[in-house]
VOBA-1610 file (N, C-alpha, C; in pm, whole numbers, padded with zeros to 5 digits, always signed):
BEGIN
Met+00085-00120+00000Met+00000+00000+00000Met+00088+00125+00000Pro+00061+00218-00091Pro+00137+00343-00090Pro+00098+00429+00029Thr+00187+00518+00067Thr+00153+00616+00170Thr+00100+00741+00103Gly+00041+00828+00180Gly-00012+00952+00125Gly-00163+00952+00123Pro-00225+01070+00109Pro-00371+01083+00111Pro-00440+01002+00001Ile-00563+00962+00028Ile-00641+00877-00061Ile-00764+00953-00107Asp-00774+00980-00237Asp-00885+01055-00296Asp-00955+00964-00396Leu-01078+00923-00366Leu-01146+00820-00445Leu-01257+00872-00535His-01249+00999-00578His-01355+01052-00665His-01298+01169-00745Thr-01259+01142-00871Thr-01206+01247-00958Thr-01256+01226-01100His-01251+01334-01178His-01299+01330-01317His-01196+01388-01413Ser-01188+01328-01529Ser-01101+01378-01636Ser-01186+01431-01751Ser-01119+01471-01858Ser-01189+01523-01975Ser-01267+01415-02050Val-01251+01289-02010Val-01333+01183-02066Val-01480+01207-02032Ser-01506+01269-01917Ser-01644+01309-01887Ser-01649+01460-01875Asp-01652+01514-01755Asp-01671+01659-01742Asp-01558+01727-01667Gly-01442+01663-01656Gly-01324+01730-01603Gly-01256+01811-01713Thr-01163+01895-01672Thr-01095+01981-01770Thr-00955+01931-01803Glu-00908+01825-01737Glu-00775+01771-01761Glu-00786+01632-01822Thr-00694+01600-01912Thr-00689+01464-01965Thr-00659+01367-01852Pro-00683+01238-01872Pro-00647+01142-01767Pro-00501+01151-01726Ala-00412+01170-01822Ala-00270+01182-01788Ala-00243+01308-01708Glu-00306+01418-01745Glu-00289+01543-01670Glu-00344+01531-01529Leu-00454+01460-01516Leu-00512+01437-01383Leu-00415+01360-01295Ile-00353+01258-01351Ile-00255+01181-01273Ile-00138+01271-01233Gly-00092+01354-01324Gly+00015+01447-01291Gly-00024+01541-01179Ala-00148+01589-01181Ala-00197+01677-01075Ala-00204+01604-00942Ala-00244+01476-00945Ala-00253+01396-00822Ala-00115+01375-00762Val-00016+01349-00847Val+00121+01332-00798Val+00171+01463-00738Ser+00146+01574-00808Ser+00191+01704-00759Ser+00124+01741-00627Ala+00001+01694-00608Ala-00072+01723-00485Ala-00028+01634-00370Gly+00060+01539-00397Gly+00111+01452-00291Gly+00019+01337-00254Leu-00075+01302-00341Leu-00164+01191-00310Leu-00087+01059-00316Gly-00135+00962-00238Gly-00081+00827-00246Gly-00167+00738-00332Thr-00299+00766-00333Thr-00396+00687-00410Thr-00500+00781-00468Val-00538+00756-00593Val-00645+00833-00656Val-00732+00737-00735Ala-00861+00762-00737Ala-00953+00684-00820Ala-01001+00774-00934Leu-00997+00721-01056Leu-01053+00791-01172Leu-01197+00743-01187Thr-01292+00834-01174Thr-01434+00796-01172Thr-01514+00884-01268Asp-01480+00877-01396Asp-01554+00956-01494Asp-01698+00907-01503His-01785+00997-01544His-01927+00965-01554His-01953+00860-01662Asp-02002+00745-01622Asp-02054+00643-01714Asp-01954+00604-01822Ser-01825+00605-01789Ser-01722+00574-01889Ser-01595+00524-01822Thr-01533+00426-01888Thr-01402+00377-01845Thr-01294+00412-01949Ala-01326+00500-02041Ala-01237+00529-02153Ala-01104+00589-02110Gly-01096+00644-01990Gly-00971+00705-01945Gly-00879+00613-01868Trp-00922+00490-01841Trp-00843+00401-01755Trp-00703+00376-01809Ala-00692+00341-01936Ala-00562+00302-01992Ala-00463+00418-01990Glu-00509+00537-02030Glu-00420+00653-02031Glu-00376+00688-01890Ala-00469+00682-01795Ala-00435+00714-01657Ala-00336+00613-01600Ala-00356+00484-01631Ala-00265+00381-01581Ala-00125+00400-01636Ala-00116+00434-01765Ala+00015+00457-01825Ala+00084+00576-01761Ala+00009+00681-01732Ala+00066+00800-01670Ala+00109+00774-01527Ala+00038+00684-01457Ala+00070+00655-01317Ala+00190+00563-01301Ser+00226+00491-01408Ser+00334+00394-01401Ser+00465+00460-01357Gly+00525+00405-01252Gly+00653+00453-01204Gly+00647+00574-01113Thr+00527+00625-01087Thr+00515+00745-01004Thr+00503+00713-00856Gly+00470+00587-00823Gly+00443+00552-00684Gly+00301+00582-00643Leu+00218+00631-00737Leu+00077+00660-00709Leu-00005+00537-00742Met-00095+00497-00651Met-00190+00390-00681Met-00312+00449-00750Leu-00348+00390-00864Leu-00468+00430-00937Leu-00574+00324-00918Val-00688+00361-00862Val-00802+00271-00849Val-00896+00299-00965Pro-00915+00203-01056Pro-01005+00225-01169Pro-01150+00226-01124Gly-01223+00325-01170Gly-01362+00336-01127Gly-01447+00413-01226Met-01565+00446-01182Met-01663+00516-01265Met-01770+00574-01173Glu-01831+00684-01215Glu-01948+00736-01144Glu-02069+00704-01230Leu-02145+00605-01186Leu-02260+00556-01262Leu-02382+00642-01231Ser-02451+00686-01335Ser-02574+00763-01319Ser-02690+00669-01292Thr-02768+00701-01188Thr-02893+00629-01164Thr-03000+00731-01128Asn-03124+00692-01142Asn-03237+00780-01110Asn-03331+00713-01012Gln-03371+00790-00911Gln-03474+00745-00818Gln-03587+00846-00826Gly-03693+00812-00901Gly-03798+00909-00926Gly-03741+01027-01003Gln-03761+01148-00951Gln-03709+01268-01014Gln-03567+01303-00966Ala-03515+01227-00873Ala-03384+01257-00816Ala-03272+01180-00886Ser-03161+01248-00912Ser-03041+01182-00962Ser-02965+01125-00843Val-02926+01000-00853Val-02848+00934-00749Val-02723+00879-00816His-02606+00929-00780His-02483+00885-00844His-02418+00775-00761Met-02365+00676-00834Met-02309+00557-00771Met-02163+00542-00813Leu-02071+00553-00717Leu-01931+00527-00747Leu-01910+00377-00756Ala-01843+00335-00863Ala-01818+00193-00886Ala-01668+00173-00900Tyr-01611+00087-00817Tyr-01468+00063-00819Tyr-01438-00082-00858Leu-01329-00100-00934Leu-01269-00232-00955Leu-01363-00333-01020Phe-01451-00286-01107Phe-01540-00376-01181Phe-01475-00413-01314Asp-01532-00512-01380Asp-01485-00555-01511Asp-01537-00456-01616Pro-01449-00380-01682Pro-01497-00281-01779Pro-01558-00343-01904Asp-01533-00473-01926Asp-01588-00541-02043Asp-01715-00618-02011Asp-01767-00602-01891Asp-01893-00667-01855Asp-02003-00621-01950Ala-02077-00715-02006Ala-02175-00683-02110Ala-02284-00589-02061Thr-02333-00610-01939Thr-02441-00525-01886Thr-02390-00384-01860Ile-02272-00372-01801Ile-02214-00240-01778Ile-02196-00166-01909Met-02141-00233-02009Met-02117-00169-02139Met-02248-00124-02203Arg-02350-00209-02198Arg-02478-00176-02260Arg-02546-00059-02189Glu-02549-00064-02057Glu-02620+00039-01982Glu-02549+00174-01988Thr-02417+00174-01979Thr-02345+00303-01985Thr-02355+00364-02124Ala-02356+00282-02228Ala-02374+00335-02363Ala-02513+00398-02377Arg-02613+00333-02318Arg-02749+00388-02324Arg-02759+00519-02245Ile-02693+00525-02130Ile-02693+00648-02050Ile-02626+00762-02126Arg-02508+00734-02184Arg-02436+00838-02257Arg-02516+00888-02376Asp-02582+00796-02446Asp-02664+00835-02561Asp-02781+00921-02516Gly-02844+00882-02406Gly-02956+00961-02354Gly-02913+01099-02309Arg-02795+01107-02245Arg-02745+01236-02200Arg-02713+01327-02319Leu-02656+01268-02425Leu-02622+01345-02544Leu-02746+01409-02605His-02850+01329-02627His-02970+01383-02690His-03045+01477-02596Arg-03039+01449-02467Arg-03097+01542-02370Arg-03026+01677-02378Ala-02892+01673-02388Ala-02814+01797-02396Ala-02851+01876-02521Glu-02872+01807-02632Glu-02910+01875-02756Glu-03043+01949-02737Arg-03138+01883-02672Arg-03269+01947-02652Arg-03259+02065-02555Ile-03175+02052-02452Ile-03156+02163-02359Ile-03097+02283-02432Val-02998+02258-02517Val-02936+02368-02591Val-03037+02435-02684Glu-03124+02356-02746Glu-03229+02413-02831Glu-03316+02511-02752Arg-03350+02473-02630Arg-03434+02561-02546Arg-03358+02686-02505Ile-03233+02668-02460Ile-03154+02782-02415Ile-03131+02880-02530Ala-03113+02826-02652Ala-03082+02910-02768Ala-03196+03006-02803Arg-03315+02980-02752Arg-03426+03073-02775Arg-03407+03202-02696Asp-03329+03195-02588Asp-03311+03310-02500Asp-03167+03361-02495Tyr-03071+03276-02532Tyr-02929+03313-02524Tyr-02859+03273-02654Ala-02756+03348-02689Ala-02676+03316-02808Ala-02585+03198-02778Ile-02624+03079-02821Ile-02546+02958-02802Ile-02588+02858-02907Thr-02493+02778-02957Thr-02522+02676-03057Thr-02469+02541-03009Trp-02514+02436-03077Trp-02465+02302-03044Trp-02316+02290-03074Asp-02269+02357-03176Asp-02126+02357-03206Asp-02045+02419-03093Asp-02102+02520-03025Asp-02034+02579-02910Asp-02011+02473-02802Val-02112+02388-02783Val-02102+02284-02680Val-02002+02177-02722Leu-02009+02134-02847Leu-01915+02033-02895Leu-01771+02081-02883Ala-01749+02209-02899Ala-01615+02265-02888Ala-01558+02251-02747Gln-01646+02231-02647Gln-01603+02220-02508Gln-01583+02076-02462Ser-01613+01980-02549Ser-01607+01840-02509Ser-01486+01771-02568Ser-01447+01660-02507Ser-01336+01579-02554Ser-01389+01471-02647Asp-01317+01441-02754Asp-01359+01337-02848Asp-01381+01206-02773Gly-01498+01148-02793Gly-01529+01022-02727Gly-01567+01036-02582Gly-01575+01159-02532Gly-01608+01181-02393Gly-01757+01170-02366Ser-01791+01171-02238Ser-01931+01165-02196Ser-01983+01306-02185Leu-02058+01349-02287Leu-02100+01489-02298Leu-02226+01513-02217Gly-02232+01628-02147Gly-02348+01659-02067Gly-02358+01806-02033Arg-02434+01837-01927Arg-02459+01977-01891Arg-02332+02056-01859Pro-02227+01996-01799Pro-02107+02075-01774Pro-02049+02135-01902His-02062+02064-02013His-02010+02118-02139His-02099+02233-02190Ile-02228+02225-02162Ile-02316+02338-02193Ile-02276+02458-02107Ala-02246+02430-01981Ala-02202+02537-01891Ala-02076+02604-01945Asp-01981+02523-01989Asp-01856+02579-02042Asp-01882+02663-02167Ala-01978+02619-02249Ala-02012+02696-02368Ala-02076+02829-02330Leu-02158+02829-02226Leu-02219+02954-02178Leu-02112+03049-02124Val-02011+02992-02058Val-01900+03074-02010Val-01824+03134-02128Ala-01794+03049-02228Ala-01719+03096-02345Ala-01793+03205-02419Arg-01926+03198-02417Arg-02009+03299-02483Arg-02025+03426-02400Gly-01982+03421-02273Gly-01990+03538-02188Gly-02121+03555-02115His-02205+03452-02114His-02335+03463-02048His-02325+03447-01896Val-02224+03370-01850Val-02199+03350-01706Val-02049+03353-01685Val-02008+03370-01560Val-01864+03384-01534Val-01793+03250-01520Asp-01864+03145-01474Asp-01801+03014-01459Asp-01908+02906-01452Arg-01863+02781-01443Arg-01958+02669-01438Arg-02055+02681-01322Ser-02002+02716-01206Ser-02088+02725-01088Ser-02201+02824-01109Ala-02170+02937-01171Ala-02273+03037-01199Ala-02375+02983-01298Ala-02330+02905-01396Ala-02421+02847-01494Ala-02520+02752-01427Phe-02468+02668-01337Phe-02555+02571-01271Phe-02646+02637-01167Ala-02607+02752-01119Ala-02691+02824-01022Ala-02800+02906-01091Ser-02792+02919-01222Ser-02888+03005-01292Ser-02948+02933-01413Ile-02888+02947-01528Ile-02946+02895-01653Ile-02964+02744-01648Leu-02868+02672-01593Leu-02875+02526-01592Leu-02931+02467-01464His-02980+02552-01376His-03042+02500-01254His-03162+02413-01291Trp-03184+02307-01214Trp-03290+02213-01250Trp-03429+02278-01245Gln-03441+02393-01177Gln-03568+02465-01176Gln-03566+02586-01270Gly-03463+02593-01355Gly-03447+02710-01440Gly-03530+02712-01566Gly-03603+02605-01594Gly-03690+02603-01710Gly-03632+02533-01832Tyr-03503+02500-01829Tyr-03441+02434-01944Tyr-03405+02288-01915Tyr-03417+02248-01791Tyr-03371+02117-01748Tyr-03457+02004-01802Glu-03394+01890-01823Glu-03465+01769-01867Glu-03391+01647-01814Lys-03464+01546-01770Lys-03404+01422-01723Lys-03354+01340-01841Tyr-03270+01241-01812Tyr-03226+01146-01913Tyr-03234+01006-01855Tyr-03228+00906-01942Tyr-03239+00767-01895Tyr-03123+00730-01803Ala-03156+00660-01697Ala-03056+00595-01612Ala-03128+00485-01535Pro-03059+00378-01501Pro-03121+00272-01422Pro-03149+00320-01280Ser-03224+00240-01205Ser-03250+00273-01065Ser-03125+00246-00982Pro-03115+00306-00863Pro-03001+00275-00776Pro-02987+00126-00746Leu-03099+00058-00728Leu-03094-00085-00699Leu-03037-00161-00818Glu-03082-00126-00938Glu-03026-00190-01058Glu-02878-00158-01072Gly-02840-00034-01038Gly-02700+00005-01046Gly-02612-00077-00954Val-02654-00094-00829Val-02577-00174-00734Val-02563-00317-00785Arg-02674-00373-00832Arg-02671-00512-00877Arg-02576-00531-00995Met-02577-00438-01090Met-02490-00456-01207Met-02343-00437-01171Ile-02314-00346-01080Ile-02175-00326-01037Ile-02124-00451-00965Val-02203-00504-00875Val-02164-00624-00801Val-02146-00742-00896Ala-02239-00757-00991Ala-02231-00869-01086Ala-02106-00861-01172Ala-02053-00738-01190Ala-01930-00719-01268Ala-01806-00724-01181Gly-01821-00770-01057Gly-01707-00782-00967Gly-01665-00651-00902Gly-01753-00550-00909Gly-01718-00418-00859Gly-01766-00388-00719Val-01729-00270-00673Val-01758-00226-00536Val-01841-00098-00545Pro-01971-00102-00512Pro-02056+00017-00520Pro-02055+00100-00392Val-02039+00232-00411Val-02040+00328-00301Val-02128+00445-00344Leu-02225+00481-00262Leu-02312+00595-00296Leu-02231+00724-00293Ala-02239+00801-00401Ala-02167+00928-00410Ala-02247+01041-00347His-02180+01121-00266His-02239+01240-00200His-02391+01226-00178Pro-02434+01129-00097Pro-02577+01100-00083Pro-02650+01188+00018Ala-02586+01294+00066Ala-02653+01382+00162Ala-02640+01527+00119Thr-02654+01550-00012Thr-02641+01685-00064Thr-02776+01756-00061His-02767+01887-00080His-02888+01969-00083His-02939+01980-00227Asp-03028+02072-00252Asp-03081+02103-00384Asp-03155+01982-00440Lys-03125+01940-00564Lys-03208+01840-00628Lys-03181+01698-00579Tyr-03073+01676-00506Tyr-03046+01544-00453Tyr-03122+01526-00322Arg-03213+01429-00321Arg-03291+01405-00201Arg-03226+01295-00118Pro-03229+01310+00014Pro-03177+01201+00097Pro-03258+01073+00073Met-03190+00961+00065Met-03257+00833+00046Met-03302+00782+00182Asp-03424+00727+00189Asp-03475+00682+00318Asp-03406+00552+00361Asp-03423+00520+00488Asp-03353+00405+00545Asp-03392+00275+00477Gly-03519+00263+00437Gly-03563+00141+00370Gly-03493+00121+00237Thr-03474+00229+00163Thr-03404+00220+00035Thr-03259+00182+00057Ile-03195+00244+00156Ile-03055+00210+00187Ile-03045+00061+00224Ala-03140+00011+00302Ala-03138-00130+00341Ala-03147-00221+00219Gln-03230-00183+00121Gln-03241-00261-00002Gln-03108-00262-00077Leu-03044-00147-00083Leu-02916-00139-00154Leu-02809-00222-00083Val-02811-00219+00050Val-02716-00300+00127Val-02737-00449+00098Asp-02864-00491+00097Asp-02894-00631+00068Asp-02846-00671-00071Ala-02845-00573-00164Ala-02802-00601-00301Ala-02650-00597-00316Gly-02580-00545-00214Gly-02434-00545-00220Gly-02367-00410-00206Leu-02443-00305-00167Leu-02380-00175-00144Leu-02271-00188-00038Val-02154-00131-00067Val-02039-00145+00023Val-02014-00021+00106Gly-02043+00098+00052Gly-02006+00218+00125Gly-02087+00341+00093Leu-02057+00447+00170Leu-02120+00577+00156Leu-02010+00683+00152Glu-02018+00775+00057Glu-01923+00885+00051Glu-01974+00995+00145Val-01911+01006+00261Val-01960+01099+00363Val-01885+01232+00359Asp-01753+01228+00348Asp-01675+01351+00349Asp-01664+01406+00207His-01757+01493+00175His-01768+01555+00043His-01822+01694+00066Arg-01770+01791-00005Arg-01807+01931+00023Arg-01957+01959+00004Asp-02028+01878-00074Asp-02169+01903-00098Asp-02262+01836+00002Asn-02211+01746+00084Asn-02294+01686+00188Asn-02316+01785+00301Thr-02438+01793+00350Thr-02466+01880+00463Thr-02413+01817+00591Glu-02393+01898+00694Glu-02342+01845+00821Glu-02443+01750+00886Ile-02571+01787+00878Ile-02675+01698+00931Ile-02675+01568+00852Gly-02660+01580+00721Gly-02656+01462+00636Gly-02538+01372+00667Lys-02423+01430+00695Lys-02305+01350+00730Lys-02330+01269+00857Asp-02394+01330+00954Asp-02425+01259+01079Asp-02514+01139+01050Arg-02612+01159+00963Arg-02703+01049+00928Arg-02627+00939+00855Leu-02538+00976+00764Leu-02461+00875+00691Leu-02374+00793+00785Arg-02313+00858+00883Arg-02230+00785+00978Arg-02315+00686+01060Ala-02435+00729+01094Ala-02525+00639+01168Ala-02566+00521+01081Leu-02594+00547+00954Leu-02632+00439+00862Leu-02515+00342+00843Ala-02395+00396+00832Ala-02278+00311+00814Ala-02258+00219+00934Ala-02277+00274+01055Ala-02264+00193+01175Ala-02372+00086+01181Arg-02492+00121+01139Arg-02604+00027+01144Arg-02586-00088+01046Phe-02536-00058+00926Phe-02529-00158+00820Phe-02387-00211+00794Gly-02289-00162+00869Gly-02153-00209+00850Gly-02091-00162+00719Leu-02123-00040+00679Leu-02074+00013+00552Leu-01942+00088+00567Val-01866+00092+00460Val-01743+00169+00454Val-01778+00317+00437Leu-01706+00404+00507Leu-01721+00548+00488Leu-01602+00600+00407Thr-01630+00674+00302Thr-01522+00729+00220Thr-01530+00881+00219Gly-01423+00943+00172Gly-01418+01087+00152Gly-01339+01116+00027Ala-01375+01222-00044Ala-01309+01250-00171Ala-01335+01394-00213Ser-01259+01435-00314Ser-01268+01574-00360Ser-01376+01596-00464Asp-01406+01493-00547Asp-01491+01512-00665Asp-01426+01617-00757Tyr-01297+01600-00779Tyr-01215+01695-00855Tyr-01253+01695-01002His-01262+01816-01061His-01292+01833-01202His-01192+01926-01271Gly-01071+01939-01218Gly-00978+02037-01273Gly-01027+02178-01245Thr-01028+02261-01348Thr-01078+02398-01331Thr-01229+02406-01345Gly-01294+02291-01369Gly-01439+02292-01389Gly-01518+02314-01263Lys-01456+02289-01147Lys-01520+02310-01018Lys-01414+02362-00921Pro-01456+02426-00812Pro-01358+02474-00713Pro-01295+02362-00630Asn-01349+02241-00637Asn-01299+02129-00558Asn-01151+02104-00587Arg-01072+02083-00480Arg-00928+02061-00494Arg-00892+01917-00455Leu-00797+01860-00524Leu-00751+01725-00493Leu-00711+01713-00346Gly-00761+01607-00282Gly-00724+01580-00143Gly-00794+01665-00041Glu-00893+01746-00082Glu-00961+01830+00018Glu-01043+01744+00114Asn-01088+01628+00069Asn-01145+01526+00155Asn-01083+01393+00116Thr-01060+01308+00212Thr-00989+01184+00183Thr-01053+01064+00253Thr-01007+00947+00212Thr-01055+00818+00264Thr-00946+00757+00352Ser-00986+00686+00455Ser-00888+00624+00545Ser-00826+00502+00477Pro-00702+00468+00515Pro-00639+00346+00461Pro-00722+00221+00489Ala-00784+00213+00607Ala-00865+00096+00640Ala-00984+00082+00546Ala-01048+00195+00512Ala-01161+00191+00420Ala-01114+00148+00281Leu-01001+00201+00237Leu-00947+00162+00107Leu-00918+00012+00104Glu-00862-00041+00210Glu-00831-00184+00215Glu-00957-00268+00199Arg-01067-00225+00261Arg-01193-00299+00246Arg-01242-00294+00102Ile-01228-00180+00038Ile-01271-00167-00102Ile-01185-00255-00192Leu-01053-00252-00172Leu-00964-00333-00255Leu-00991-00482-00235Ala-01023-00521-00113Ala-01050-00662-00084Ala-01181-00708-00147Ala-01276-00617-00164Ala-01408-00654-00217Ala-01411-00657-00369Gly-01321-00585-00435Gly-01325-00576-00580Gly-01256-00693-00648Thr-01326-00757-00742Thr-01271-00874-00811Thr-01275-00859-00964Gly-01334-00752-01015Gly-01349-00738-01160Gly-01229-00679-01229Ser-01151-00602-01158Ser-01027-00544-01211Ser-00937-00514-01092Ala-00813-00477-01119Ala-00716-00455-01012Ala-00666-00311-01015Pro-00621-00260-00901Pro-00560-00126-00902Pro-00429-00127-00978Phe-00390-00011-01030Phe-00263+00003-01100Phe-00163+00066-01003Tyr-00050+00000-00984Tyr+00048+00050-00887Tyr+00187+00000-00925Ser+00278+00094-00950Ser+00414+00055-00981Ser+00510+00167-00944
//
């Protein structure tokens, strides 16, 4: 096991981060991390590049993904670690999610374009080839056009879910998400499950169902979780024997989150590594 802080939630330009997977690894090394997980939205396309960049650095790379799921009108994100990236169900469902997000984004841009000067080409210019395109890229296009000062301002106004332009996209239920991750040899951890705004806290009965299906952990130390919510997550973890994790949810310059601002304990990482059988961490 490497020494140094453990950050289990980061994004590259494969989804909505601003750095390539290799640049992300370089930033993690510069930040003094010992372990980092690459968890792009609904994609494993950055794993190989990140692993190559991590080789010889002494940094452990945990391959992962942030899987989109929906519970009613609420988005529930599921961190998935150490699963088989070639699992047929994972590949089929993530392709369907990415396709749904793409067409949803096109329709959102059509609506916004009635009120603001923005085109679909503006959005495409902000995305990485083969990446998982979504609202963050629309936000970047709005910034480039001068309509807002940064991504955060875009999501607080034009792209807010109550702003009149928002639309849902296809995603499996949280229960289906846990089951598919486990079936692929992976380790499911609920991402920032105690946030405010459009993310609703999941009730105890739902958490119990997810635990029965194989949920391993809860991401408690995250800047978007409320303090009351963190207390509840700790109580749930004690009740169900779940791992507690912490992470930055780093997006490069796309968000104010900084690498290592929240971290995971070595003991929690060991439990995650022991539970994952679909793929292995990269460490050399």
